[in-house]
C-alpha positions in Angstrom: -23.8 156.5 108.5 -24.8 153.0 107.4 -27.1 152.9 104.4 -30.3 150.8 104.8 -33.0 149.8 102.5 -35.7 152.4 102.1 -38.4 149.8 102.6 -38.9 146.1 102.3 -42.2 145.0 100.8 -43.6 141.6 100.0 -43.4 140.1 96.5 -47.2 140.4 96.2 -46.9 144.1 97.1 -44.1 144.6 94.6 -46.2 143.0 91.8 -49.2 145.2 92.7 -46.9 148.3 92.7 -45.7 147.3 89.2 -49.3 146.8 88.1 -50.6 150.2 89.4 -47.7 152.6 89.0 -47.1 152.7 85.3 -49.2 153.3 82.2 -47.3 150.6 80.3 -47.9 152.0 76.8 -45.8 150.1 74.2 -44.2 151.7 71.2 -45.0 150.7 67.7 -42.5 150.0 64.9 -42.8 148.7 61.3 -40.8 145.7 60.4 -40.5 143.7 57.2 -42.4 140.4 57.0 -39.3 138.6 55.9 -37.0 139.6 58.8 -37.6 139.0 62.5 -41.4 138.9 62.4 -41.9 135.6 64.2 -42.7 136.1 67.8 -43.5 139.7 67.5 -47.0 141.1 68.5 -49.2 142.8 66.0 -50.0 146.4 66.9 -53.0 146.7 64.6 -55.1 144.4 62.5 -53.6 143.3 59.2 -55.7 143.0 56.0 -55.1 141.2 52.7 -54.0 143.5 49.8 -55.6 141.2 47.2 -57.8 138.1 46.9 -56.3 134.7 46.8 -57.0 133.2 44.4 -57.3 136.5 42.4 -59.3 134.7 39.7 -61.2 131.4 39.3 -58.7 128.6 39.0 -58.8 124.8 38.5 -58.5 122.6 41.6 -57.8 119.6 39.5 -56.1 118.4 36.3 -59.0 118.0 33.8 -61.3 119.9 31.4 -63.2 123.1 32.0 -66.9 122.7 31.0 -70.3 124.4 31.2 -72.1 122.4 33.8 -75.3 122.7 31.8 -73.7 120.7 29.0 -73.3 117.6 31.2 -76.9 117.3 32.3 -78.3 113.8 31.7 -74.8 112.2 31.3 -74.6 108.6 32.6 -72.9 105.3 31.9 -75.9 104.4 29.6 -76.1 107.9 28.1 -72.6 109.3 27.7 -72.5 112.9 26.6 -70.0 114.3 24.1 -69.4 117.9 25.1 -69.8 120.6 22.4 -67.2 122.7 24.0 -64.5 122.3 26.7 -61.0 123.4 27.4 -58.0 121.4 28.8 -56.8 122.8 32.2 -54.2 121.7 34.8 -54.3 122.3 38.5 -53.9 126.1 39.2 -54.7 127.1 35.6 -57.2 130.0 35.1 -60.6 128.7 34.2 -61.9 130.7 31.2 -64.9 132.8 32.1 -67.3 130.9 29.8 -66.9 127.7 31.9 -68.3 127.1 35.4 -67.0 123.6 36.3 -64.0 121.2 35.9 -64.2 117.5 35.3 -61.2 115.4 36.5 -59.3 114.0 33.6 -59.8 110.5 35.0 -63.5 110.9 34.4 -63.1 112.0 30.8 -62.9 109.9 27.6 -60.8 111.8 25.1 -61.1 111.1 21.4 -58.8 113.3 19.4 -60.2 116.8 20.3 -63.6 115.7 21.7 -64.4 115.0 25.3 -67.1 112.6 26.5 -68.4 112.4 30.1 -70.6 109.7 31.7 -71.9 111.7 34.7 -73.1 115.2 35.2 -71.2 117.9 37.2 -72.5 120.7 39.3 -71.6 124.4 38.9 -68.3 125.3 40.5 -67.2 121.7 40.9 -63.4 121.5 41.2 -63.0 125.2 40.8 -61.3 127.5 43.4 -63.3 130.6 43.1 -61.9 134.1 43.6 -61.2 134.8 47.3 -61.7 131.1 48.4 -58.6 131.5 50.6 -59.0 135.1 51.5 -60.7 138.1 49.9 -59.3 141.5 49.3 -59.5 143.7 52.5 -60.3 140.6 54.6 -58.5 140.5 58.0 -55.5 138.2 58.1 -54.5 138.8 61.7 -56.0 140.8 64.6 -54.0 143.2 66.8 -52.2 141.7 69.7 -51.5 138.5 67.9 -48.1 136.7 68.3 -46.8 136.0 64.9 -46.1 132.3 64.1 -44.0 130.8 61.3 -47.2 129.9 59.4 -48.4 133.4 59.7 -45.3 134.8 57.9 -46.0 132.6 54.9 -49.6 133.7 54.7 -48.8 137.4 55.1 -46.4 137.2 52.2 -49.0 135.3 50.1 -51.6 137.9 50.7 -49.4 140.8 49.7 -48.2 142.1 53.1 -44.6 143.3 52.9 -44.3 145.1 56.3 -46.4 145.3 59.4 -46.7 147.3 62.6 -45.7 145.4 65.8 -45.6 146.3 69.5 -42.2 147.4 70.6 -41.0 147.7 74.2 -37.5 149.1 74.4 -35.6 148.3 77.5 -32.3 150.0 78.4 -29.7 148.1 80.4 -27.0 150.1 82.2 -24.3 148.1 84.0 -22.5 149.8 86.8 -19.4 149.0 88.8 -15.7 149.9 88.7 -14.9 146.2 89.2 -16.5 145.2 85.9 -14.9 144.3 82.6 -16.7 143.6 79.3 -17.5 140.0 78.2 -14.6 138.5 76.3 -12.0 140.1 78.5 -10.1 137.9 81.0 -10.6 139.8 84.2 -7.5 140.6 86.3 -7.6 139.9 90.0 -10.3 142.0 91.7 -12.3 142.4 88.5 -15.3 140.4 87.2 -16.9 140.0 83.8 -20.1 142.0 83.4 -22.7 139.4 82.6 -25.9 140.5 84.2 -27.0 142.8 81.4 -26.1 140.1 78.9 -28.4 137.7 80.7 -31.1 140.3 81.1 -31.0 141.1 77.4 -31.5 137.4 76.5 -34.4 137.2 78.9 -36.1 140.3 77.6 -35.5 139.5 73.9 -37.0 136.0 74.6 -40.1 137.8 75.8 -40.3 139.9 72.6 -38.8 143.1 74.0 -36.0 145.1 72.4 -33.0 145.2 74.7 -30.3 147.9 74.4 -27.1 147.4 76.5 -25.1 150.5 77.4 -21.4 150.6 78.1 -20.2 149.8 81.7 -20.3 152.9 83.9 -17.8 153.0 86.8 -18.9 153.8 90.4 -19.2 157.5 89.9 -22.4 159.2 91.0 -22.5 161.8 88.2 -21.6 159.3 85.5 -24.3 156.9 86.6 -26.9 159.7 86.8 -26.1 160.8 83.3 -26.4 157.2 82.0 -29.7 156.8 83.8 -31.0 160.1 82.4 -30.0 159.0 78.9 -31.4 155.5 79.4 -34.8 156.8 80.5 -35.0 159.2 77.5 -34.2 156.5 75.0 -36.2 153.6 76.3 -39.6 152.6 77.7 -38.1 150.8 80.7 -34.7 151.2 82.3 -32.8 148.5 84.2 -29.7 149.6 86.2 -27.5 146.6 87.1 -25.8 146.6 90.5 -25.5 149.5 93.0 -28.9 148.6 94.6 -27.6 147.3 97.9 -26.5 149.3 100.9 -22.8 149.7 100.3 -20.9 152.9 100.3 -20.7 152.9 96.5 -24.2 151.8 95.8 -25.7 154.9 94.2 -28.7 153.6 92.2 -31.4 154.4 94.8 -30.1 157.9 95.4 -29.9 158.6 91.6 -33.4 157.4 91.0 -34.6 159.6 93.9 -32.6 162.5 92.4 -34.2 162.1 88.9 -37.6 160.8 89.9 -39.1 158.7 92.7 -38.1 155.5 94.5 -41.3 153.5 95.0 -39.7 150.6 96.8 -36.2 149.6 97.9 -36.1 146.1 99.0 -38.5 143.2 98.3 -38.8 140.2 100.6 -37.5 137.7 98.1 -34.4 135.5 98.2 -32.2 135.9 96.2 -33.0 139.4 95.1 -33.9 141.4 98.2 -32.0 144.7 97.2 -34.1 145.3 94.1 -35.3 148.9 93.6 -38.6 149.8 91.9 -38.5 153.5 90.8 -40.1 155.9 88.4 -38.4 158.6 86.3 -40.4 160.7 83.8 -43.4 158.3 84.4 -41.2 155.4 83.2 -40.3 152.3 85.3 -36.7 152.1 86.4 -35.6 148.9 88.1 -32.4 148.5 90.1 -31.1 145.0 89.7 -28.9 143.4 92.4 -25.4 142.7 91.4 -25.3 138.9 92.2 -26.3 137.0 89.1 -28.8 134.6 90.6 -30.4 137.5 92.5 -30.6 139.5 89.2 -32.1 136.4 87.5 -34.8 136.1 90.2 -35.8 139.8 89.9 -35.9 139.5 86.1 -38.2 136.4 86.3 -40.5 137.5 89.1 -40.7 141.3 88.7 -39.4 142.5 85.3 -41.2 139.9 83.1 -44.6 140.7 84.7 -43.8 144.4 84.1 -43.0 143.6 80.4 -46.2 141.6 80.1 -48.2 144.7 81.0 -47.0 146.3 77.7 -48.8 143.5 75.8 -45.8 141.1 75.4 -46.7 137.5 76.3 -44.9 135.6 79.0 -45.2 131.9 79.2 -46.2 130.3 82.5 -43.7 127.5 83.2 -45.0 124.0 83.3 -45.2 122.5 86.8 -44.6 119.0 88.1 -45.0 117.6 91.6 -41.7 116.3 92.8 -40.3 114.8 96.0 -37.6 117.0 97.5 -34.3 115.2 98.4 -33.0 117.6 100.9 -34.5 119.7 103.7 -34.5 123.4 103.1 -34.7 126.1 105.8 -36.1 129.5 104.9 -36.8 132.8 106.7 -40.4 133.5 107.6 -41.6 136.6 105.7 -39.5 136.0 102.6 -40.4 134.3 99.4 -37.4 132.2 98.5 -36.7 130.6 95.1 -34.5 127.6 95.0 -33.0 126.2 91.8 -33.4 122.4 91.3 -32.2 119.5 89.3 -35.4 117.6 88.6 -35.7 114.1 87.0 -38.2 111.3 86.6 -37.4 108.1 88.5 -39.9 105.4 87.7 -43.4 107.0 87.8 -42.5 110.0 90.0 -40.4 113.1 89.9 -37.5 113.9 92.2 -36.0 117.3 92.9 -32.5 117.9 94.2 -31.6 121.5 95.3 -28.7 123.3 93.7 -26.4 125.7 95.7 -28.4 128.6 97.1 -25.6 131.1 96.8 -26.7 134.2 94.9 -23.3 134.4 93.1 -23.1 130.8 92.0 -24.1 131.1 88.3 -23.5 127.4 87.6 -26.5 126.6 89.8 -28.7 128.2 87.1 -26.8 126.3 84.4 -27.1 123.0 86.1 -30.8 123.5 87.1 -33.8 122.5 85.0 -36.4 123.8 87.4 -37.0 125.9 90.5 -39.4 126.0 93.5 -40.8 128.7 95.6 -40.8 128.6 99.4 -43.7 130.9 100.3 -43.1 133.7 102.8 -45.4 132.0 105.4 -43.3 128.8 105.5 -40.1 128.1 107.4 -38.8 125.8 104.7 -39.5 122.4 103.2 -38.6 118.9 104.5 -36.8 116.2 102.7 -39.4 113.8 101.2 -42.0 116.5 100.9 -43.8 116.9 97.7 -43.2 120.3 96.2 -44.4 122.2 93.1 -41.5 122.5 90.7 -41.6 125.0 87.9 -39.7 123.6 84.9 -37.2 126.0 83.2 -36.9 123.6 80.3 -39.6 121.8 78.2 -41.1 118.9 80.0 -39.7 116.5 77.4 -36.2 117.7 78.1 -36.7 117.4 81.9 -37.8 113.8 81.3 -34.4 113.1 79.7 -32.6 114.0 83.0 -30.6 111.4 84.7 -29.8 112.2 88.4 -26.4 111.1 89.5 -25.7 111.7 93.2 -22.6 110.9 95.1 -18.9 111.1 94.6 -17.4 113.7 92.2 -15.0 113.0 89.4 -14.1 115.3 86.5 -14.8 112.4 84.1 -18.5 112.7 84.8 -18.7 116.0 82.9 -17.1 114.3 79.9 -19.5 111.4 80.2 -22.4 113.8 80.2 -21.1 115.4 77.0 -20.7 112.1 75.2 -24.2 110.8 76.2 -26.1 114.0 75.5 -26.6 113.3 71.8 -28.4 110.1 72.8 -31.2 112.1 74.6 -29.7 111.8 78.1 -29.1 114.8 80.3 -26.9 114.1 83.2 -27.4 116.2 86.4 -24.7 115.5 89.0 -25.0 116.4 92.7 -21.8 116.0 94.7 -22.7 114.7 98.2 -19.8 112.3 98.6 -20.0 108.5 98.2 -22.0 107.9 101.4 -24.4 110.7 100.4 -24.9 108.9 97.1 -25.6 105.5 98.8 -28.2 107.2 101.0 -29.8 108.9 98.0 -29.9 105.6 96.1 -31.4 103.8 99.1 -34.2 106.4 99.2 -34.6 106.1 95.4 -33.8 109.8 94.9 -31.2 109.3 92.1 -30.8 107.0 89.1 -27.2 106.2 89.9 -24.7 106.9 92.7 -20.9 107.2 91.9 -18.8 105.8 94.8 -15.3 104.7 95.7 -15.5 103.6 99.4 -12.5 101.7 100.7 -13.5 98.8 103.0 -11.4 97.5 105.9 -10.5 94.5 103.9 -9.1 96.6 101.0 -12.0 96.1 98.6 -14.2 98.9 97.2 -17.9 99.7 97.5 -19.6 96.3 98.0 -18.9 96.2 101.7 -20.8 99.4 102.3 -23.7 98.5 100.0 -24.2 95.2 101.8 -24.2 97.1 105.1 -26.4 100.0 104.2 -28.6 98.5 101.5 -29.0 94.8 102.5 -31.3 92.8 100.3 -31.1 95.4 97.4 -30.7 94.0 93.9 -27.9 96.3 92.6 -25.4 96.5 89.8 -22.1 98.4 89.8 -20.7 99.9 86.6 -17.0 100.5 86.7 -16.1 104.0 85.4 -12.4 103.5 85.9 -9.7 102.7 88.3 -8.2 106.0 89.2 -5.2 107.5 91.0 -5.8 109.4 94.2 -3.0 111.3 95.8 -1.7 114.5 97.4 -2.2 117.6 95.2 0.2 120.5 95.9 2.3 123.2 94.2 5.6 121.8 95.5 5.3 118.0 95.2 4.4 117.4 98.8 3.8 113.8 100.0 2.0 112.3 103.0 5.0 112.7 105.4 5.0 116.5 104.6 1.4 117.2 105.6 1.8 117.9 109.3 2.1 121.7 109.7 1.0 122.4 106.2 -2.3 124.1 105.4 -4.8 121.5 104.0 -8.1 121.5 102.1 -10.1 118.4 102.8 -13.1 116.7 101.2 -16.4 116.4 103.0 -17.2 113.8 105.6 -18.7 110.7 103.9 -16.7 111.1 100.7 -14.6 108.2 99.5 -11.6 110.6 99.3 -12.0 111.5 103.0 -12.3 107.9 104.0 -9.1 107.1 102.0 -7.3 110.0 103.6 -8.2 109.0 107.1 -7.1 105.4 106.3 -3.7 106.6 105.1 -3.2 109.0 108.0 -3.9 106.2 110.5 -1.6 103.9 108.6 1.2 106.5 108.7 0.5 107.4 112.3 -0.3 111.0 111.5 -2.7 112.9 113.8 -5.3 114.8 111.8 -5.1 117.6 114.3 -1.5 118.2 113.3 -2.7 119.3 109.8 -4.0 122.9 109.7 -7.2 123.1 107.7 -8.1 119.4 108.1 -11.6 120.6 109.0 -12.1 122.7 105.9 -14.1 120.9 103.4 -14.7 121.1 99.6 -17.2 119.1 97.6 -15.2 118.4 94.4 -11.7 117.5 93.4 -11.4 120.6 91.2 -12.4 122.7 94.2 -9.5 121.1 96.1 -7.1 121.8 93.3 -8.2 125.4 92.9 -7.7 126.0 96.6 -4.2 124.7 96.2 -3.4 126.7 93.1 -4.6 130.0 94.6 -2.5 129.4 97.7 -5.4 129.0 100.1 -3.9 125.6 101.0 -0.6 124.0 100.6 -2.0 120.6 99.8 -5.2 118.6 99.4 -6.3 115.0 98.5 -7.7 114.4 95.1 -7.5 112.7 91.7 -4.7 113.1 89.3 -6.9 114.5 86.5 -7.8 117.5 88.7 -4.1 118.2 89.5 -3.2 117.8 85.8 -6.0 120.1 84.7 -4.6 123.0 86.9 -1.0 122.3 86.4 -0.2 121.1 89.9 2.1 118.5 91.4 0.7 115.1 92.3 2.1 112.4 94.5 0.0 109.2 94.1 -1.3 107.4 97.2 -3.7 104.7 96.0 -5.5 103.3 92.9 -9.2 103.0 93.7 -12.2 101.6 91.9 -14.7 104.3 90.9 -18.1 102.9 90.1 -21.7 103.9 89.4 -24.1 101.8 91.5 -27.8 101.5 90.5 -30.8 99.3 91.1 -30.8 96.5 88.6 -34.2 97.5 87.3 -32.7 100.7 86.1 -30.9 98.8 83.3 -34.3 98.5 81.5 -34.5 102.4 81.3 -33.4 103.5 77.8 -31.5 106.4 79.4 -29.5 104.1 81.7 -28.9 101.7 78.9 -27.5 104.5 76.8 -25.3 105.6 79.8 -23.9 102.0 80.2 -23.1 101.7 76.5 -21.4 105.1 76.6 -19.2 104.2 79.6 -18.2 101.0 77.8 -17.4 102.9 74.5 -13.9 103.4 73.2 -14.6 107.1 72.9 -15.1 107.4 76.7 -12.0 105.3 77.4 -10.0 107.6 75.2 -11.3 110.6 77.2 -10.1 109.0 80.4 -6.7 108.3 78.9 -6.5 112.0 77.8 -7.5 113.2 81.2 -4.8 111.1 82.8 -4.7 109.2 86.0 -7.2 106.5 85.0 -6.8 102.8 84.2 -9.5 101.7 81.7 -9.1 97.8 81.7 -12.2 97.6 83.9 -14.1 100.5 82.4 -17.6 99.4 81.5 -17.5 96.2 83.5 -20.8 95.4 85.4 -20.7 93.7 88.7 -23.9 92.3 90.3 -24.8 92.5 94.0 -27.8 90.5 94.7 -29.8 90.7 98.0 
């Protein structure tokens, strides 16, 4: 019998279920002020143990006096004081005095002091309790402790304090899992979901406790769940929430308690389980990392907030979407984005929507929600982007859209200390030209071979006539056949192949070479299979999925593969000339021209750097 989800409810219904099904009473622990207090939430009001200052002290360097002795003093009638005492800032003011005169206003003659203006009582004296009085409240309950609070608490005699504590247990399940730090053998994967969940929860002020990996055994998982519920306020069980034959989480929650919902209409994250054991919430996380991340953000954090821990609402910007997105009616879909500011507007480029592609989350700096009532979003539409980084960091983003090259990653590393955050989207050279034409990227990397044997300018003049452009040479690089056995062009017919996408410069070069050699593409099995990066081509070859592919030498070298060169091509970043006035682009141009970047290219191999950093102009 095929398992199915118990029920599928909307995201709004899931949040209402979380809101109404649990008492959400946090624990309370005492912690020292000096260790880990910042960010925690006070569980009760905190009061000063003593007054500060604890006695009257001088606020100035000067003399302590009786204010009555200064009455009538003036420039015409200076008064020599019968009694006074020298004090410095912070000194105790003797009880017989009630004021301090700044030393600058005193004429000192041996041991006598003369003043030329009167002072009022308590002038320049910090009285007892001026800062805070004994038993006065320092902080109320449910206050998030800040760095300045820690210093004040210590000053006022507080050594430890009671804070809210929400303990969340994390149970990873799956016989295919190995711990982080272990290189997984074939068929195994590193368990990372609970590591990510712990970071999310601790960032929200919760205490996360990760348990050892539990293999796919019903009794073992049930025992782990029972222990996790007993030892924590909330339990998250990672994986086992789908409908496979070894997905036990829903049955175990039902065995020990109650399944409130199995399946929420969100993407990614539909298999999530919301359950209750011993009146405590138990959440079954999907196994795919991006699905788990969505559930953590959209369901678990609102649950944690009910315990009194604050969750920050992400800042939003309105951005123009670069690519149309289709979505299923009835499902709230969350799409990761690379967002950047171009001129006076924001642009958002979608990342891969695969639930298992963790690098999409690493590359993204924001996300958008496609509501359940919409079928998607159109390219050019203005969408609400929720930033996953501070706005200032998002404004450092430089969107580079077009041809892929491994050198771009190294360029991003070199330019990052200068306040530039490169976000690359690999759409191929022609995809980059189109994005540049629509002003949806800052720069487009390209290497398009023209019929006359030149690179790039032919296509720019054709597709962007009249545009005022500049081309920055990254390098002249070697393209060729990547294989395990040193295959050349003549060997390709009958060999399985992995191709680059249509519109990419590599694909155009391949087709040019095939035509020149008289080779029919249909004679090459796999010619229609496409990859979006040179490294993806090299990986397919190394794993045996393909015998050969077309790519750059640096990708072959990185994976220890054979390389037969075919052509040396000019790889350039094209941008609107006005972009050169942008400090981010200026930093990018300087970095490309630097000796440090040229050395990186030489170390990668397959690049000629004589033209690296050269700017060409293409005026309309």
